[in-house]
N, C-alpha and C positions, 0 to 999 in steps of 0.2 A: 817059398808060402808056406808051409806053416811053422816058419817062424815067423810071419807077418799075422797070420788068422793064431799062432800063441801068445803074443805080444799086447794081438786085443785084445782077450777074453781077459789077461791079467789084469790090464789094466784097470776094465772095466769089472770085473770083480773086487780090485782089490778096494778099489775109490769108494763102490759099492760099501766093502766090510770096512775102512776109516769112514766113511761118512754116519754106518750104523754107531763103530765105534764111543764116535764123537758123545751122537745123542746120548750110548751107555757112561759116560763120562766115565772110558776103559785107552782115553790117551791127554798127554801130557794136557794138562790145561793151557799151556804158555803156544800149545796147535791147537786147540779145539775151539776151529773159528762158528762152531753150530753154539754154540753158547754164549762167542763172544761174541758173535750176532742178534744171538738173542741178548743179551745183556745189555749192550751199548743202545739197545731200540728202544727198550723199556728202559734203561737210563735216560734218553732223551726226550722219548712219550711224555714223561715221570713234565722234564721244567718244560713242555708241549705246555702241559695242563700251574702248571705251578706259576710262569710270569709266555703268556700268550697275547702272539705279537696282534693276532685277529683277532680278535675277544668274541665278534659275536660267529670262530668257527666254531664249530661240535666237535670234539675231542674225539669220537666215529668219526671224521668229514668224511663226504666224501670219497667211495673207490676207496674206506682201510680195510676194507678187508681179501679186498682184493689186490693192492698193493701191497698187500701181507704177503701173500702167496705168492708172487709176482721173488719179493727178499726171498725163500725160500726155494725154489725153483729155478733162477736164475742163479743161487750160491752153490744149491747141493744136489739136483731132478736133476740140472740139464750138467751138473759136470762130470756125474754121472753117468749118463747119456756122452756126451764128447769122449769122455776121455780114455778113450779105442782110439777113437782116431786121432787125438792132437799124440797120442807112440807111434802112431802108422806114420805118420809125418819125423820125429820123430828120426824113427829109422830107415826112412825112404832119405833125409840128407843126409845120415851118416855114414851110408850107405853110400852114398857118392859125392862123400869127400867135405863135404859139409858138417864142422863142428862151431863148439860154442870157442871157440879160444880163435879159426880160422876167424872170424867177423872182429875179433877185440881191439879199437882201436886205445883206450881208457886202461891203463895197469894199476887196480885200487887195492889192493890185495899190503900192499905197504903203508898207509892211509890207518890211524887210530881204528876200532870196531864202532863210533857215534858218525865216522867220517864218510863211511864206507854207509854207510846207514845212510845216510843224509848224502850220499851222490848217486845213490839206489833211490829215494824215495824223487829228488828231483827232476832226476831221468824218465821213469816210468811218467812221472807227469805233466811231464813235456809232449810226447810218444803220447797221453789220455786229449793232450788240450791240442793236436795236431791232429788227432784222431775225431773230433771231435766237428772240428773244425770242416772234417772232412764231411763229415754224413750232413751239417747244415748244407754247403755247398752244395755237392750234389744229388741229386732225385733222384737217384736209384740208392741211391744212402737213406734220403731222405726220408722215404716213404715208407722206413722200418725205424728210424728213429725217431720219428712221429707219439708212439708207440709211447712214450716217454714224454713226449708235452703233449698228450690229449688230458694230461692232466688240470684238474679243473679246480681241485682248492688243496696246495698244497698242505706235504706236513712229512712228518724225515722215512715215511715207508715212499713215499715219490723218487727216492734214490737211484733203488735197484729197484724200481718201474721202470723194465727195455725189453724189449724184440730182442729173442734170442740171437739171433742173428746177429746184433751190437755186438759179440760175447764172439763170432769169428769176425767182425775188422779189429772188432780192436788186440786178441788176445797175439795172432802173428808181430802187429810194432811193437805192443810190451814184450813180447820174445825177443824180434831185434833189437833192442834198446834194452833190455838183459846182457843176451850177445857183445853186445861195444863193451860191457864192462869186462869184456872176455867168460863172459854164459858165469861170474860169477854170483850166488843170491846167501845173503849171511845166512848163517842159520838163527842168526836174530830176528830176521826180514818179517817172519810173525809183527814184532812191536811198527811194519809198517805199515803191516795190512791192517791192523786194526784200528794206527794213528787216520787211515782215508778211509772209515766205514763210521770211522766219530767227526770225521770234516763235512763226508757229504752225507750223511744225519741230521748235524747242526745247517748246512747249506740251504736242506728244501724239509726246512722243521717250523713249522711256526711259532718261532721265534725271533725277538726285533734284536743283531748280534751287527757289530759293524767291525770290532773290532780299535776302535782309533788308529794312529796313521799304523797298526799293519794290517789297515785293508789295503792295500800296497806291493801289499808275500802271500796274505788268506785269500779264498776266500770265503763268503759270508753271505745269508742267509737273503743281507735286502739288496745287495748286489745278485746274487743265484736267482731270486727274483724277477726280476728283471730279463733275466738269459730267455723265462717262460713265460711275455707280456706275447698278450695277442696277439696286442700292436707296438711293432719293429720304428724305428727312426730307416727313413724310406731311404730305401738306397741299398738297402746291408740283406745280410740273409739270414743275420743272428746276429747277439753280442752278450760280453758275458761268456768265453765260453773254459772257463777256468774250471777246472775240476775240484783239488785243493785247494791248488795255489794260485791265484790274483796277478801275482805276476807276471807273465805271458801279454794275458787281458791289455794289462800298460805296458807293454814292450811296442807289443803288435796293433797297439790301440782300436782295442776289438773292445774299452770298456769302457759303460752308461748306464748311470744311476741316478736318474734325475729328480728323483726325490724320493718319499721313507714312508711314505701311507699304508703301505704292502695292499690298499687294496683294488687297484688293475684287475684287472681282466686278466685270467692267463688259459692257454691253450697259443693255438693258428686257424687264421681260415682254413673255411670247410671242416674243422673239426667235431659236425656234425652228424660227420662218415665212419667215424673210426665206432663200431660196435661197442658193445657195452661191456660182455665179455668177453676170457680169458680165449677162450679156442679161437673167438673171432680174430681178437690182435690177433693172435699168433700167425693168422697167416692172409692177414690184413694185407701187408709187405710186397707179397705179389698179388696178389690180383688184378687186373686192369683198368684201367678206368672206363666207368660209359659213356 
């Protein structure tokens, strides 16, 4: 028990210390996710101001500050709080003989670094696409995912507006995806991290980008706006589930972009019951319907 308590405390304190050191610029720039997120956010926000798709939308759109808080809460505050739990789970599985290498089915270590990063990116993106589908498919998961879909005006910060329970759903499956690669996570993984943040911010931004023929590979703001549409095609529980890549939606026939005006209503039927404040949204998914 002492071993587990010590590991829990160390993980919590180390994560908190790393985050604080990041704020103070006392970590290598390429692992400074705090200021990396901040820089990417400002860049995409500036692009929204210069090239607005929905020109009537304010630069401080509805829920701008709430979504900004979500960005830092989900990426840093919650990461500190939950770090000890993840460490305990890692120790538990290690103690019962389940390690990263025990589930490996692909050996990427013989590939060039760029190819390793590409495989890493594709595997993780597919896992996230699959998890995203589950969040829409099952009601008990959808209750938490509704926080993300309660956005009524789209902007870059909406990317990271989601209920903290989504971290609980995504993390195990993402970890499993990494374990399929022998637990391999290259030192240059920060590249994948920053690319994914940039793509996610752009996909939620008030900028009209389609990427031309590359729309069949990369997700884009036009495609993702329809993922947030209030009105969905009949017989579906969602469309355009892609995170960074649109590829999976075209493969599994979940793609849907009927037009590109950007003027559609966002949200979901019943979204008026979603609390407007952060703390109300935090407990929303745990409440029973009246």
